[in-house]
C-alpha positions in Angstrom: 18.5 47.7 93.1 22.1 46.6 93.7 22.5 45.2 97.2 25.8 44.9 99.1 26.0 43.2 102.4 29.0 44.3 104.6 30.5 42.7 107.7 32.3 45.7 109.4 32.4 44.6 112.9 35.8 43.5 114.3 34.5 41.4 117.1 32.6 38.8 115.1 33.5 35.2 115.9 34.1 32.6 113.2 30.9 30.9 114.2 28.8 34.1 114.2 30.3 35.0 110.7 29.4 31.6 109.1 26.0 31.8 110.7 25.3 35.2 109.4 26.7 34.7 105.9 25.0 31.4 105.6 21.6 33.1 106.2 22.6 36.0 103.9 23.5 33.6 101.1 20.0 32.1 101.2 19.2 35.3 99.2 22.2 34.8 96.9 20.1 35.4 93.9 19.0 38.8 95.2 22.2 40.2 96.5 25.2 41.4 94.4 28.2 41.5 96.7 29.5 40.7 100.2 32.2 42.9 101.7 34.4 41.9 104.5 37.7 42.8 106.2 40.9 40.9 105.1 40.7 38.4 107.9 37.3 37.2 106.9 38.1 36.7 103.3 38.9 33.0 103.3 35.9 31.9 105.3 33.6 34.1 103.1 35.1 32.9 99.8 34.5 29.4 101.0 30.9 29.9 101.8 30.2 31.7 98.5 31.9 28.8 96.6 29.7 26.3 98.5 26.6 28.3 97.4 27.7 27.9 93.7 26.8 31.5 93.0 29.8 32.9 91.3 28.0 36.1 90.3 28.3 37.5 93.8 31.3 39.8 94.2 33.5 39.2 97.1 34.9 42.6 98.2 37.7 43.3 100.8 37.9 46.5 102.9 41.1 48.4 102.6 42.3 51.1 104.9 38.9 51.0 106.6 37.4 53.2 108.0 39.6 56.1 108.2 41.8 56.1 105.0 45.0 57.1 106.9 47.5 54.5 105.9 50.5 55.5 103.7 50.2 54.7 100.0 52.6 51.7 99.9 50.7 50.0 102.7 47.5 50.5 100.8 49.0 49.0 97.7 50.3 46.0 99.6 46.9 45.4 101.2 45.1 45.5 97.9 47.7 42.9 96.4 47.2 40.6 99.4 43.4 40.9 99.2 43.4 40.0 95.5 45.8 37.0 96.1 43.3 35.8 98.8 40.4 35.7 96.3 38.8 39.2 96.5 37.0 40.0 93.3 36.4 43.6 94.3 38.3 46.1 96.5 36.4 48.6 98.7 39.1 51.3 99.5 38.8 54.4 101.6 39.8 57.7 100.1 43.0 59.0 101.7 41.4 61.4 104.1 44.6 63.6 104.7 45.3 64.0 100.9 41.7 65.0 100.3 41.7 67.4 103.2 44.8 69.1 102.0 43.5 69.1 98.3 46.5 67.0 97.2 44.8 65.8 94.0 48.0 64.7 92.3 48.8 62.4 95.2 45.2 61.0 95.0 45.7 60.4 91.3 49.0 58.6 92.1 47.3 56.4 94.6 44.4 55.4 92.4 46.8 54.7 89.4 49.2 52.6 91.5 46.3 50.6 93.1 44.6 50.1 89.7 47.8 48.8 88.1 48.1 46.1 90.7 45.3 44.1 88.9 45.7 45.5 85.4 45.1 42.0 83.9 42.4 41.0 86.4 38.7 41.6 86.4 38.7 43.4 89.7 36.1 46.1 90.6 37.5 49.1 92.5 34.9 50.7 94.7 35.9 53.8 96.6 34.7 54.8 100.0 34.2 58.5 100.8 33.3 60.3 104.1 31.3 63.1 102.4 30.9 65.0 105.7 34.6 65.7 105.7 34.8 67.2 102.2 33.2 70.4 100.8 31.4 70.5 97.4 34.4 71.7 95.5 36.5 68.7 96.8 33.8 66.2 96.0 33.5 67.6 92.4 37.2 67.3 92.0 37.3 63.7 93.3 34.4 62.8 90.9 36.5 64.1 88.0 39.4 62.0 89.1 37.2 58.9 89.4 36.0 59.5 85.9 39.5 59.8 84.5 40.4 56.4 86.0 37.1 54.7 85.1 36.1 54.2 88.8 32.5 53.2 88.6 31.3 52.4 92.1 31.4 54.9 95.0 30.1 54.8 98.6 29.3 58.3 100.1 30.4 57.2 103.4 32.2 54.3 105.3 28.9 53.3 107.2 31.1 52.8 110.2 29.8 55.8 112.0 26.2 57.1 112.5 25.0 58.5 109.3 21.7 60.2 108.6 20.0 58.6 105.7 18.7 61.9 104.1 22.1 63.5 104.3 23.7 60.3 102.8 21.1 60.3 99.9 21.7 64.1 99.2 25.4 63.4 99.0 25.0 60.4 96.8 22.7 62.4 94.5 25.3 65.2 94.3 28.1 62.7 93.4 26.0 61.2 90.7 25.1 64.6 89.2 28.8 65.4 89.0 29.6 62.1 87.2 26.8 60.1 85.5 29.2 57.2 85.2 29.4 56.7 89.0 27.1 54.0 90.5 26.4 55.4 93.9 25.7 52.9 96.6 23.8 54.4 99.7 25.3 53.9 103.1 23.0 55.8 105.3 21.3 54.2 108.3 18.1 52.5 107.0 16.1 49.9 108.8 12.3 50.9 108.5 9.9 50.6 105.6 9.9 54.4 105.4 13.7 54.3 105.1 13.5 51.6 102.5 11.0 53.6 100.4 13.2 56.7 100.6 16.1 54.8 99.3 14.2 53.3 96.4 12.8 56.7 95.5 16.2 58.3 95.6 17.3 56.9 92.2 20.6 55.7 93.6 22.2 52.6 92.1 22.2 50.5 95.3 22.2 50.1 99.1 24.8 48.7 101.6 23.4 46.8 104.6 25.2 45.3 107.6 22.4 43.5 109.4 20.8 40.2 108.3 17.4 41.1 109.8 17.4 44.5 108.0 18.5 42.7 104.7 15.6 40.3 105.2 13.2 43.1 105.8 14.4 45.2 102.9 13.9 42.3 100.5 10.5 41.6 101.8 9.6 45.2 101.4 10.8 45.2 97.8 8.8 42.1 97.1 5.6 43.8 98.3 6.4 46.8 96.0 6.8 44.7 92.9 
């Protein structure tokens, strides 16, 4: 299963960040990506380089967690993240555009952001907040993602309390409406029962934000193999 580790707290000191990521990177052969806000990019890039595992994607959070910035601000943030070493971009769906069904504007946003790194091997991963959209809206967004070859989607930001079962149901719904989408579960999971539920869901991956939980998830998977 694809595993992403995210640092989404804003009050983490440099010492805490380095300590956490150093421990996370002891499992560098088992995790696929690390996601951080822009201001942690440089430190995280250095730690990944020291670990000599260039297969780990380094993703930067953009317009997180609300997706309320104007389109030009989002584009500038993406360009700065790529210049700073991000190999993936985790960008929130513009909430107001989706809420008002402004699909042409959403297409414009995705196209303009994709064009920033046209000649670079950058993965674009979109963050939704499934509880804010009805099924029709989610279906339309899946169609747009498919047209722009967006392959990675998170059902929610993971910044707010999120029921695991609801998150998985939303993830399965998204995948059913676009088989090309790799859905990464962002529901709250920390027990063996939760881990088993995620594994049985058939979703592409999971996002975790706690080192102890990551360690327990990997240990659980080892006992199941």
